[in-house]
The first five atom37 places (N, CA, C, CB, O) and aatype in JSON, in Angstrom:
{
  "aatype": [12, 18, 10, 0, 16, 6, 11, 11, 0, 6, 9, 13, 11, 11, 8, 7, 11, 15, 6, 11, 3, 16, 7, 15, 15, 6, 7, 5, 9, 0, 10, 13, 16, 18, 1, 9, 15, 8, 10, 16, 6, 8, 10, 11, 11, 2, 1, 11, 3, 13, 2, 16, 5, 1, 15, 10, 19, 11, 10, 19, 7, 11, 1, 1, 2, 10, 10, 3, 18, 10, 19, 11, 16, 3, 9, 16, 1, 18, 1, 0, 9, 19, 11, 6, 10, 7, 10, 1, 11],
  "atom_mask": [
    [1, 1, 1, 1, 1],
    [1, 1, 1, 1, 1],
    [1, 1, 1, 1, 1],
    [1, 1, 1, 1, 1],
    [1, 1, 1, 1, 1],
    [1, 1, 1, 1, 1],
    [1, 1, 1, 1, 1],
    [1, 1, 1, 1, 1],
    [1, 1, 1, 1, 1],
    [1, 1, 1, 1, 1],
    [1, 1, 1, 1, 1],
    [1, 1, 1, 1, 1],
    [1, 1, 1, 1, 1],
    [1, 1, 1, 1, 1],
    [1, 1, 1, 1, 1],
    [1, 1, 1, 0, 1],
    [1, 1, 1, 1, 1],
    [1, 1, 1, 1, 1],
    [1, 1, 1, 1, 1],
    [1, 1, 1, 1, 1],
    [1, 1, 1, 1, 1],
    [1, 1, 1, 1, 1],
    [1, 1, 1, 0, 1],
    [1, 1, 1, 1, 1],
    [1, 1, 1, 1, 1],
    [1, 1, 1, 1, 1],
    [1, 1, 1, 0, 1],
    [1, 1, 1, 1, 1],
    [1, 1, 1, 1, 1],
    [1, 1, 1, 1, 1],
    [1, 1, 1, 1, 1],
    [1, 1, 1, 1, 1],
    [1, 1, 1, 1, 1],
    [1, 1, 1, 1, 1],
    [1, 1, 1, 1, 1],
    [1, 1, 1, 1, 1],
    [1, 1, 1, 1, 1],
    [1, 1, 1, 1, 1],
    [1, 1, 1, 1, 1],
    [1, 1, 1, 1, 1],
    [1, 1, 1, 1, 1],
    [1, 1, 1, 1, 1],
    [1, 1, 1, 1, 1],
    [1, 1, 1, 1, 1],
    [1, 1, 1, 1, 1],
    [1, 1, 1, 1, 1],
    [1, 1, 1, 1, 1],
    [1, 1, 1, 1, 1],
    [1, 1, 1, 1, 1],
    [1, 1, 1, 1, 1],
    [1, 1, 1, 1, 1],
    [1, 1, 1, 1, 1],
    [1, 1, 1, 1, 1],
    [1, 1, 1, 1, 1],
    [1, 1, 1, 1, 1],
    [1, 1, 1, 1, 1],
    [1, 1, 1, 1, 1],
    [1, 1, 1, 1, 1],
    [1, 1, 1, 1, 1],
    [1, 1, 1, 1, 1],
    [1, 1, 1, 0, 1],
    [1, 1, 1, 1, 1],
    [1, 1, 1, 1, 1],
    [1, 1, 1, 1, 1],
    [1, 1, 1, 1, 1],
    [1, 1, 1, 1, 1],
    [1, 1, 1, 1, 1],
    [1, 1, 1, 1, 1],
    [1, 1, 1, 1, 1],
    [1, 1, 1, 1, 1],
    [1, 1, 1, 1, 1],
    [1, 1, 1, 1, 1],
    [1, 1, 1, 1, 1],
    [1, 1, 1, 1, 1],
    [1, 1, 1, 1, 1],
    [1, 1, 1, 1, 1],
    [1, 1, 1, 1, 1],
    [1, 1, 1, 1, 1],
    [1, 1, 1, 1, 1],
    [1, 1, 1, 1, 1],
    [1, 1, 1, 1, 1],
    [1, 1, 1, 1, 1],
    [1, 1, 1, 1, 1],
    [1, 1, 1, 1, 1],
    [1, 1, 1, 1, 1],
    [1, 1, 1, 0, 1],
    [1, 1, 1, 1, 1],
    [1, 1, 1, 1, 1],
    [1, 1, 1, 1, 1]
  ],
  "atom_positions": [
    [[-5.5, 101.01, 2.73], [-4.16, 100.9, 2.19], [-3.44, 102.09, 2.4], [-4.15, 100.59, 0.8], [-4.05, 103.15, 2.43]],
    [[-2.09, 102.03, 2.56], [-1.35, 103.12, 2.92], [-1.1, 104.18, 1.8], [-0.15, 102.63, 3.43], [-0.64, 105.28, 2.1]],
    [[-1.41, 103.84, 0.55], [-1.18, 104.73, -0.56], [-2.48, 105.17, -1.11], [-0.35, 104.09, -1.62], [-3.04, 104.41, -1.89]],
    [[-3.05, 106.34, -0.8], [-4.39, 106.73, -1.32], [-4.19, 107.27, -2.74], [-5.1, 107.82, -0.38], [-3.09, 107.63, -3.16]],
    [[-5.33, 107.3, -3.45], [-5.43, 107.74, -4.79], [-4.89, 109.18, -4.98], [-6.85, 107.66, -5.23], [-4.24, 109.54, -5.97]],
    [[-5.21, 109.95, -3.94], [-4.78, 111.43, -4.03], [-3.29, 111.47, -3.88], [-5.47, 112.35, -2.89], [-2.67, 112.36, -4.46]],
    [[-2.65, 110.55, -3.12], [-1.23, 110.7, -2.97], [-0.55, 110.14, -4.3], [-0.72, 109.92, -1.63], [0.51, 110.64, -4.7]],
    [[-1.15, 109.15, -4.93], [-0.59, 108.69, -6.22], [-0.72, 109.82, -7.27], [-1.33, 107.38, -6.72], [0.18, 110.05, -8.08]],
    [[-1.76, 110.47, -7.24], [-2.14, 111.45, -8.31], [-1.01, 112.61, -8.11], [-3.82, 112.05, -8.13], [-0.46, 113.14, -9.07]],
    [[-0.71, 112.94, -6.73], [0.16, 114.0, -6.42], [1.65, 113.64, -6.88], [0.06, 114.29, -4.9], [2.4, 114.49, -7.38]],
    [[2.02, 112.25, -6.66], [3.38, 111.89, -7.13], [3.46, 112.02, -8.64], [3.76, 110.43, -6.72], [4.41, 112.6, -9.18]],
    [[2.37, 111.44, -9.37], [2.49, 111.59, -10.77], [2.36, 112.86, -11.36], [1.63, 110.85, -11.35], [2.85, 113.08, -12.47]],
    [[1.7, 113.8, -10.69], [1.61, 115.21, -11.08], [3.01, 115.97, -10.97], [0.54, 115.91, -10.16], [3.38, 116.79, -11.81]],
    [[3.72, 115.63, -9.91], [4.95, 116.2, -9.52], [6.1, 115.69, -10.52], [5.25, 115.82, -8.01], [6.86, 116.46, -11.1]],
    [[6.14, 114.39, -10.65], [7.25, 113.77, -11.39], [6.89, 113.35, -12.8], [7.75, 112.59, -10.64], [7.8, 113.27, -13.62]],
    [[5.64, 113.07, -13.16], [5.28, 112.73, -14.48], [4.93, 113.98, -15.32], [0.0, 0.0, 0.0], [5.26, 115.12, -14.98]],
    [[4.23, 113.68, -16.41], [3.79, 114.86, -17.27], [2.49, 115.44, -16.79], [3.62, 114.44, -18.76], [2.22, 116.62, -16.95]],
    [[1.68, 114.54, -16.19], [0.45, 115.01, -15.59], [-0.04, 113.98, -14.6], [-0.61, 115.31, -16.65], [0.56, 112.91, -14.52]],
    [[-1.05, 114.2, -13.87], [-1.52, 113.2, -12.79], [-2.25, 112.0, -13.51], [-2.57, 113.94, -11.68], [-2.43, 110.96, -12.89]],
    [[-2.61, 112.12, -14.68], [-3.2, 111.03, -15.49], [-2.16, 110.23, -16.17], [-4.15, 111.56, -16.52], [-2.45, 109.12, -16.63]],
    [[-1.01, 110.69, -16.26], [0.08, 109.95, -17.02], [0.82, 108.99, -16.02], [1.16, 111.02, -17.7], [1.86, 109.31, -15.44]],
    [[0.22, 107.84, -15.89], [0.87, 106.9, -14.9], [1.9, 106.02, -15.57], [-0.19, 105.99, -14.21], [2.59, 105.28, -14.87]],
    [[2.05, 106.05, -16.9], [2.97, 105.18, -17.55], [4.35, 105.73, -17.79], [0.0, 0.0, 0.0], [5.23, 105.02, -18.27]],
    [[4.57, 107.01, -17.45], [5.95, 107.54, -17.69], [6.93, 106.91, -16.8], [6.02, 109.03, -17.51], [6.57, 106.55, -15.68]],
    [[8.15, 106.75, -17.18], [9.2, 106.07, -16.39], [9.39, 106.88, -15.16], [10.55, 105.92, -17.17], [9.44, 106.32, -14.06]],
    [[9.5, 108.21, -15.28], [9.74, 109.08, -14.02], [8.66, 108.94, -13.04], [9.86, 110.58, -14.35], [8.93, 108.82, -11.84]],
    [[7.38, 108.94, -13.48], [6.34, 108.81, -12.51], [6.4, 107.4, -11.81], [0.0, 0.0, 0.0], [6.24, 107.32, -10.59]],
    [[6.64, 106.32, -12.58], [6.8, 105.07, -11.94], [7.9, 105.03, -11.02], [6.96, 104.06, -12.88], [7.71, 104.54, -9.91]],
    [[9.07, 105.5, -11.36], [10.25, 105.43, -10.48], [10.01, 106.21, -9.17], [11.5, 106.0, -11.22], [10.4, 105.8, -8.07]],
    [[9.32, 107.4, -9.37], [8.98, 108.21, -8.07], [8.1, 107.48, -7.22], [8.3, 109.55, -8.36], [8.28, 107.49, -6.0]],
    [[7.0, 106.73, -7.83], [6.06, 105.86, -7.03], [6.79, 104.69, -6.37], [4.93, 105.28, -7.95], [6.5, 104.38, -5.21]],
    [[7.71, 104.05, -7.07], [8.47, 102.96, -6.44], [9.25, 103.47, -5.27], [9.4, 102.29, -7.43], [9.3, 102.85, -4.2]],
    [[9.9, 104.65, -5.49], [10.74, 105.21, -4.46], [9.81, 105.46, -3.22], [11.46, 106.56, -4.96], [10.19, 105.12, -2.1]],
    [[8.67, 106.02, -3.41], [7.87, 106.31, -2.27], [7.51, 105.01, -1.55], [6.63, 107.09, -2.68], [7.58, 104.94, -0.32]],
    [[7.12, 104.0, -2.31], [6.73, 102.69, -1.73], [7.99, 102.02, -0.93], [6.22, 101.7, -2.96], [7.89, 101.44, 0.15]],
    [[9.13, 102.2, -1.63], [10.33, 101.64, -0.99], [10.64, 102.22, 0.35], [11.5, 101.84, -1.85], [10.94, 101.49, 1.29]],
    [[10.56, 103.63, 0.47], [10.79, 104.28, 1.66], [9.77, 103.88, 2.66], [10.82, 105.71, 1.47], [10.14, 103.72, 3.83]],
    [[8.53, 103.69, 2.34], [7.46, 103.16, 3.23], [7.77, 101.85, 3.76], [6.16, 103.08, 2.53], [7.64, 101.62, 4.96]],
    [[8.21, 100.88, 2.86], [8.54, 99.53, 3.29], [9.75, 99.53, 4.25], [8.82, 98.64, 2.06], [9.81, 98.83, 5.26]],
    [[10.65, 100.34, 3.86], [11.97, 100.38, 4.69], [11.67, 100.8, 6.09], [13.05, 101.4, 4.09], [12.26, 100.25, 7.03]],
    [[10.72, 101.8, 6.31], [10.33, 102.25, 7.68], [9.51, 101.11, 8.35], [9.46, 103.62, 7.62], [9.58, 101.0, 9.58]],
    [[8.78, 100.29, 7.65], [8.04, 99.21, 8.17], [8.93, 98.14, 8.75], [7.18, 98.66, 7.12], [8.76, 97.63, 9.85]],
    [[10.01, 97.82, 7.82], [10.97, 96.78, 8.15], [11.84, 97.21, 9.41], [11.9, 96.49, 6.9], [12.27, 96.33, 10.15]],
    [[12.08, 98.48, 9.63], [12.81, 98.89, 10.74], [12.14, 98.43, 12.06], [12.97, 100.36, 10.69], [12.77, 98.02, 13.03]],
    [[10.8, 98.56, 12.0], [9.98, 98.28, 13.16], [9.64, 96.68, 13.35], [8.65, 99.14, 13.01], [9.39, 96.19, 14.45]],
    [[9.66, 96.0, 12.2], [9.32, 94.68, 12.08], [10.39, 93.87, 11.31], [8.0, 94.59, 11.44], [10.33, 93.59, 10.11]],
    [[11.32, 93.56, 12.09], [12.47, 92.88, 11.59], [12.25, 91.5, 10.83], [13.35, 92.67, 12.72], [12.9, 91.21, 9.83]],
    [[11.31, 90.7, 11.36], [11.07, 89.45, 10.93], [9.94, 89.33, 9.92], [10.84, 88.67, 12.03], [9.49, 88.21, 9.67]],
    [[9.47, 90.36, 9.34], [8.52, 90.37, 8.35], [9.1, 89.99, 7.07], [7.89, 91.64, 8.27], [9.49, 90.92, 6.36]],
    [[9.24, 88.77, 6.64], [10.0, 88.31, 5.52], [9.28, 88.64, 4.23], [10.26, 86.84, 5.64], [9.89, 88.97, 3.22]],
    [[7.87, 88.52, 4.32], [7.13, 88.78, 3.09], [7.4, 90.22, 2.63], [5.6, 88.53, 3.3], [7.6, 90.49, 1.44]],
    [[7.41, 91.1, 3.55], [7.57, 92.57, 3.15], [9.0, 92.74, 2.66], [7.26, 93.61, 4.41], [9.27, 93.48, 1.71]],
    [[9.94, 92.03, 3.34], [11.35, 92.1, 2.83], [11.49, 91.71, 1.32], [12.24, 91.16, 3.67], [12.16, 92.34, 0.5]],
    [[10.75, 90.56, 1.07], [10.87, 90.05, -0.33], [10.17, 91.06, -1.22], [10.24, 88.59, -0.51], [10.62, 91.28, -2.34]],
    [[9.12, 91.66, -0.79], [8.43, 92.72, -1.68], [9.29, 93.9, -1.86], [7.06, 93.21, -1.09], [9.27, 94.49, -2.94]],
    [[10.09, 94.35, -0.82], [10.99, 95.41, -0.9], [12.07, 95.15, -1.98], [11.6, 95.64, 0.43], [12.35, 96.02, -2.81]],
    [[12.65, 93.95, -1.94], [13.69, 93.54, -2.9], [13.19, 93.59, -4.3], [14.17, 92.16, -2.59], [13.88, 94.05, -5.21]],
    [[11.91, 93.06, -4.48], [11.32, 93.04, -5.81], [11.09, 94.54, -6.28], [9.95, 92.2, -5.79], [11.4, 94.85, -7.43]],
    [[10.61, 95.36, -5.5], [10.42, 96.74, -5.91], [11.76, 97.5, -6.22], [9.65, 97.47, -4.82], [11.81, 98.34, -7.12]],
    [[12.81, 97.18, -5.47], [14.12, 97.81, -5.76], [14.55, 97.31, -7.18], [15.23, 97.43, -4.61], [15.13, 98.09, -7.94]],
    [[14.28, 95.99, -7.55], [14.7, 95.51, -8.76], [13.96, 96.14, -9.8], [0.0, 0.0, 0.0], [14.57, 96.53, -10.79]],
    [[12.59, 96.32, -9.68], [11.77, 97.0, -10.68], [12.28, 98.48, -10.96], [10.3, 97.02, -10.19], [12.4, 98.93, -12.1]],
    [[12.56, 99.14, -9.86], [12.96, 100.61, -10.05], [14.37, 100.56, -10.72], [13.01, 101.47, -8.58], [14.66, 101.46, -11.52]],
    [[15.24, 99.58, -10.45], [16.55, 99.49, -11.07], [16.4, 99.29, -12.59], [17.38, 98.35, -10.44], [17.1, 99.88, -13.41]],
    [[15.46, 98.43, -12.91], [15.3, 98.05, -14.35], [14.69, 99.45, -15.03], [14.21, 96.63, -14.54], [15.14, 99.81, -16.12]],
    [[13.76, 100.14, -14.41], [13.35, 101.31, -15.12], [14.46, 102.39, -15.15], [12.09, 101.85, -14.49], [14.49, 103.2, -16.08]],
    [[15.31, 102.43, -14.22], [16.39, 103.44, -14.28], [17.38, 103.01, -15.37], [17.12, 103.59, -12.88], [17.87, 103.86, -16.11]],
    [[17.71, 101.64, -15.49], [18.59, 101.21, -16.55], [17.89, 101.55, -17.97], [18.9, 99.62, -16.39], [18.57, 101.94, -18.92]],
    [[16.57, 101.38, -18.05], [16.05, 101.77, -19.22], [16.13, 103.19, -19.66], [14.85, 101.4, -19.2], [16.38, 103.49, -20.82]],
    [[15.9, 104.12, -18.66], [16.05, 105.49, -18.84], [17.49, 105.8, -19.24], [15.65, 106.23, -17.61], [17.63, 106.63, -20.14]],
    [[18.58, 105.23, -18.7], [19.83, 105.48, -19.05], [20.02, 105.15, -20.54], [20.72, 104.76, -18.18], [20.66, 105.94, -21.23]],
    [[19.55, 104.08, -21.05], [19.64, 103.73, -22.45], [18.93, 104.63, -23.35], [19.15, 102.42, -22.65], [19.39, 104.92, -24.46]],
    [[17.82, 105.09, -22.91], [16.94, 105.93, -23.87], [17.27, 107.34, -23.8], [15.43, 105.78, -23.56], [17.51, 107.97, -24.83]],
    [[17.29, 107.95, -22.54], [17.47, 109.38, -22.44], [18.2, 109.76, -21.19], [16.15, 110.08, -22.48], [17.61, 109.84, -20.11]],
    [[19.5, 109.99, -21.32], [20.4, 110.11, -20.12], [20.03, 111.45, -19.37], [22.0, 110.11, -20.58], [20.24, 111.55, -18.16]],
    [[19.53, 112.38, -20.04], [19.28, 113.68, -19.34], [18.03, 113.53, -18.29], [18.97, 114.86, -20.47], [18.01, 114.05, -17.18]],
    [[17.02, 112.75, -18.86], [15.87, 112.44, -17.96], [16.2, 111.7, -16.83], [14.86, 111.74, -18.62], [15.67, 111.97, -15.75]],
    [[17.13, 110.66, -16.96], [17.72, 109.84, -15.92], [18.43, 110.75, -14.98], [18.67, 108.78, -16.5], [18.16, 110.72, -13.78]],
    [[19.32, 111.54, -15.44], [20.06, 112.4, -14.44], [19.11, 113.3, -13.63], [21.12, 113.3, -15.17], [19.31, 113.51, -12.43]],
    [[18.05, 113.86, -14.34], [17.13, 114.66, -13.64], [16.38, 113.94, -12.56], [16.21, 115.24, -14.57], [16.2, 114.5, -11.48]],
    [[15.96, 112.77, -12.77], [15.09, 112.05, -11.87], [15.93, 111.55, -10.65], [14.39, 110.85, -12.63], [15.49, 111.57, -9.5]],
    [[17.18, 111.08, -10.98], [18.05, 110.64, -9.88], [18.45, 111.84, -8.88], [19.35, 109.99, -10.5], [18.59, 111.65, -7.67]],
    [[18.61, 113.1, -9.5], [18.91, 114.17, -8.71], [17.65, 114.61, -7.98], [19.49, 115.25, -9.52], [17.75, 114.97, -6.8]],
    [[16.57, 114.59, -8.55], [15.24, 115.04, -7.91], [14.86, 114.15, -6.74], [14.04, 115.01, -8.97], [14.42, 114.63, -5.7]],
    [[15.05, 112.8, -6.94], [14.64, 111.91, -5.9], [15.84, 111.58, -4.83], [14.11, 110.61, -6.59], [15.63, 110.94, -3.79]],
    [[17.01, 112.05, -5.18], [18.08, 111.78, -4.26], [18.61, 110.33, -4.24], [0.0, 0.0, 0.0], [18.99, 109.78, -3.21]],
    [[18.61, 109.76, -5.44], [18.9, 108.4, -5.5], [20.49, 108.3, -5.68], [18.07, 107.71, -6.67], [21.1, 109.21, -6.23]],
    [[21.14, 107.17, -5.21], [22.49, 106.98, -5.43], [22.7, 106.46, -6.97], [23.03, 105.96, -4.33], [21.75, 105.95, -7.58]],
    [[23.91, 106.6, -7.52], [24.2, 106.15, -8.76], [23.77, 107.0, -9.89], [23.68, 104.94, -8.89], [24.0, 106.66, -11.05]]
  ]
}
């Protein structure tokens, strides 16, 4: 698989509270962002891979829902993660 356990732990360590804290919104958003960028690169090479395209759209929706949740609960955490990951909006 393209996403090794070490890479996941590194993402959660950088954006979450710790590498064991896989449930924090910031950690999940960062992981989804990493996976979205990976799938986007794959789709640039393989235009007709419609299963991957569907997976990408679902991941973007999941990330959007988490971002909406963060806006409602804690706007400062939302602004920090958007700035850190370079997301629009």
